[in-house]
Residue frames as qw, qx, qy, qz and C-alpha x, y, z in Angstrom:
[[0.336, -0.748, -0.519, -0.242, 24.01, 7.70, 54.86],
 [0.118, 0.494, -0.335, 0.794, 24.64, 10.86, 56.92],
 [0.568, -0.573, -0.578, 0.123, 24.03, 10.71, 60.66],
 [0.151, 0.098, 0.877, -0.445, 22.98, 11.61, 63.29],
 [0.374, -0.348, -0.625, -0.590, 19.42, 10.56, 62.78],
 [0.081, 0.037, 0.657, -0.748, 17.20, 11.67, 65.63],
 [0.459, -0.306, -0.527, -0.647, 13.62, 10.56, 65.96],
 [0.294, -0.149, 0.636, -0.698, 11.08, 10.05, 68.66],
 [0.419, -0.240, -0.816, -0.317, 8.65, 7.17, 69.11],
 [0.300, -0.167, 0.458, -0.820, 5.69, 7.65, 71.38],
 [0.132, -0.310, -0.941, -0.017, 3.02, 5.35, 72.74],
 [0.307, -0.128, 0.060, -0.941, -0.45, 6.89, 72.79],
 [0.800, -0.032, 0.123, -0.586, -3.25, 4.37, 72.35],
 [0.192, -0.368, 0.908, 0.048, -1.88, 0.91, 73.01],
 [0.609, 0.272, 0.703, -0.248, -5.15, -0.83, 72.12],
 [0.629, 0.717, 0.260, -0.151, -5.66, 0.72, 68.68],
 [0.558, 0.755, -0.228, 0.260, -2.22, 1.99, 67.69],
 [0.831, -0.452, -0.119, 0.302, 0.58, 0.55, 69.82],
 [0.522, -0.322, 0.139, 0.777, 3.22, 2.86, 68.36],
 [0.311, 0.924, 0.220, 0.027, 2.80, 6.34, 67.00],
 [0.690, -0.047, 0.112, 0.714, 5.94, 7.75, 65.41],
 [0.108, 0.988, 0.075, -0.078, 6.92, 11.37, 65.40],
 [0.755, 0.243, -0.007, 0.609, 10.13, 12.28, 63.60],
 [0.310, -0.848, -0.076, 0.423, 12.01, 15.04, 65.39],
 [0.177, 0.816, -0.422, -0.354, 14.86, 15.27, 62.89],
 [0.826, 0.012, 0.527, 0.199, 16.17, 12.92, 60.21],
 [0.274, 0.820, -0.286, -0.412, 18.36, 14.83, 57.76],
 [0.286, 0.556, -0.729, -0.278, 19.56, 12.79, 54.78],
 [0.238, -0.038, 0.959, -0.149, 17.75, 9.64, 55.87],
 [0.415, -0.110, -0.600, -0.675, 15.05, 8.06, 53.72],
 [0.729, -0.259, 0.166, -0.612, 11.81, 6.72, 55.17],
 [0.926, 0.096, -0.361, -0.051, 13.00, 3.21, 54.26],
 [0.478, 0.329, -0.591, 0.560, 16.22, 3.69, 56.24],
 [0.310, -0.359, 0.395, -0.787, 14.30, 5.18, 59.15],
 [0.878, -0.135, -0.084, -0.451, 11.87, 2.25, 59.11],
 [0.819, 0.183, -0.503, 0.206, 14.79, -0.19, 59.14],
 [0.177, 0.373, -0.564, 0.715, 16.33, 1.60, 62.14],
 [0.587, -0.287, 0.243, -0.717, 13.04, 1.50, 64.05],
 [0.938, -0.001, -0.263, -0.224, 12.58, -2.19, 63.25],
 [0.639, 0.279, -0.574, 0.428, 16.14, -2.93, 64.41],
 [0.153, -0.393, 0.458, -0.783, 15.47, -0.95, 67.61],
 [0.787, -0.205, 0.085, -0.576, 12.36, -3.01, 68.32],
 [0.897, 0.130, -0.419, 0.048, 14.20, -6.30, 67.62],
 [0.359, 0.370, -0.594, 0.618, 16.96, -5.24, 69.99],
 [0.430, -0.344, 0.366, -0.750, 14.42, -4.44, 72.71],
 [0.914, -0.071, -0.120, -0.381, 12.73, -7.82, 72.20],
 [0.874, 0.171, -0.400, 0.217, 15.97, -9.82, 72.25],
 [0.610, -0.770, 0.024, 0.185, 17.83, -7.73, 74.81],
 [0.742, 0.012, 0.209, 0.636, 20.89, -7.56, 72.56],
 [0.312, 0.362, 0.158, 0.864, 22.30, -4.03, 72.28],
 [0.333, -0.824, -0.376, -0.261, 19.92, -2.61, 74.91],
 [0.334, 0.311, -0.400, 0.795, 21.61, 0.15, 76.88],
 [0.196, 0.065, 0.529, -0.824, 18.48, 1.18, 78.76],
 [0.316, -0.362, -0.740, -0.471, 14.90, -0.11, 78.85],
 [0.046, -0.159, -0.605, 0.779, 13.18, 2.05, 81.41],
 [0.181, 0.640, 0.692, -0.281, 9.72, 3.36, 82.04],
 [0.173, 0.849, 0.082, -0.493, 10.34, 6.74, 80.35],
 [0.365, 0.746, -0.457, -0.319, 13.03, 5.90, 77.77],
 [0.928, -0.015, 0.340, 0.154, 14.62, 3.01, 75.90],
 [0.157, 0.828, -0.464, -0.273, 18.05, 3.25, 74.29],
 [0.943, 0.072, 0.295, 0.135, 19.58, 0.68, 71.95],
 [0.133, -0.667, 0.555, 0.478, 22.96, 0.49, 70.22],
 [0.833, 0.431, 0.330, -0.108, 22.64, -0.62, 66.60],
 [0.358, -0.308, 0.602, 0.644, 24.96, -1.45, 63.75],
 [0.587, 0.701, 0.323, -0.246, 23.63, -0.05, 60.50],
 [0.664, 0.705, -0.166, 0.186, 25.92, -0.73, 57.59],
 [0.678, 0.176, -0.377, 0.606, 29.37, 0.37, 58.74],
 [0.111, -0.522, 0.197, -0.823, 27.96, 2.86, 61.27],
 [0.360, -0.356, -0.789, 0.349, 27.17, 2.30, 64.94],
 [0.177, -0.410, -0.028, -0.894, 24.46, 4.49, 66.42],
 [0.015, 0.226, 0.807, -0.545, 22.09, 4.78, 69.32],
 [0.283, -0.457, -0.536, -0.650, 18.33, 4.97, 69.03],
 [0.017, 0.083, 0.638, -0.765, 16.41, 6.61, 71.87],
 [0.285, -0.498, -0.695, -0.432, 12.71, 6.02, 72.36],
 [0.150, -0.150, 0.400, -0.891, 10.72, 8.40, 74.54],
 [0.309, -0.402, -0.852, -0.131, 7.74, 6.89, 76.35],
 [0.300, -0.455, 0.081, -0.834, 5.15, 9.28, 77.74],
 [0.205, -0.059, -0.907, 0.364, 4.26, 7.94, 81.17],
 [0.030, 0.499, 0.698, -0.512, 1.40, 9.99, 82.50],
 [0.246, 0.829, 0.503, 0.010, -1.29, 12.43, 81.53],
 [0.119, -0.890, 0.122, 0.423, 1.04, 15.43, 81.81],
 [0.376, -0.303, 0.676, 0.556, 3.52, 13.84, 79.35],
 [0.351, 0.461, 0.759, 0.296, 0.70, 13.18, 76.88],
 [0.095, 0.929, 0.305, -0.187, -0.60, 16.75, 77.17],
 [0.230, -0.737, 0.359, 0.524, 2.89, 18.17, 76.58],
 [0.401, -0.033, 0.770, 0.495, 3.34, 15.92, 73.54],
 [0.292, 0.696, 0.642, 0.136, 0.01, 17.03, 72.06],
 [0.023, -0.943, -0.081, 0.321, 0.89, 20.71, 72.57],
 [0.336, -0.520, 0.545, 0.566, 4.24, 20.20, 70.81],
 [0.457, 0.504, -0.320, -0.660, 2.42, 19.06, 67.77]]
């Protein structure tokens, strides 16, 4: 599987849709592989294992996927301005 795989997860409506995913770039990665990476990222955040940063604006985890180590970065819009910028980006 070719890397890097770059994607962005965003929280918009926590009550109805706790996670909305927007893929920024994922060349050579299938949706199944991307889903597995996201699931592993969420498990790491829940367990605390492999968490490099779990802040208000971003979360970064270090994951082993097959024989490759990689980092997954999650962007979390914090305020109204962040949400407006995200909507304008598409």
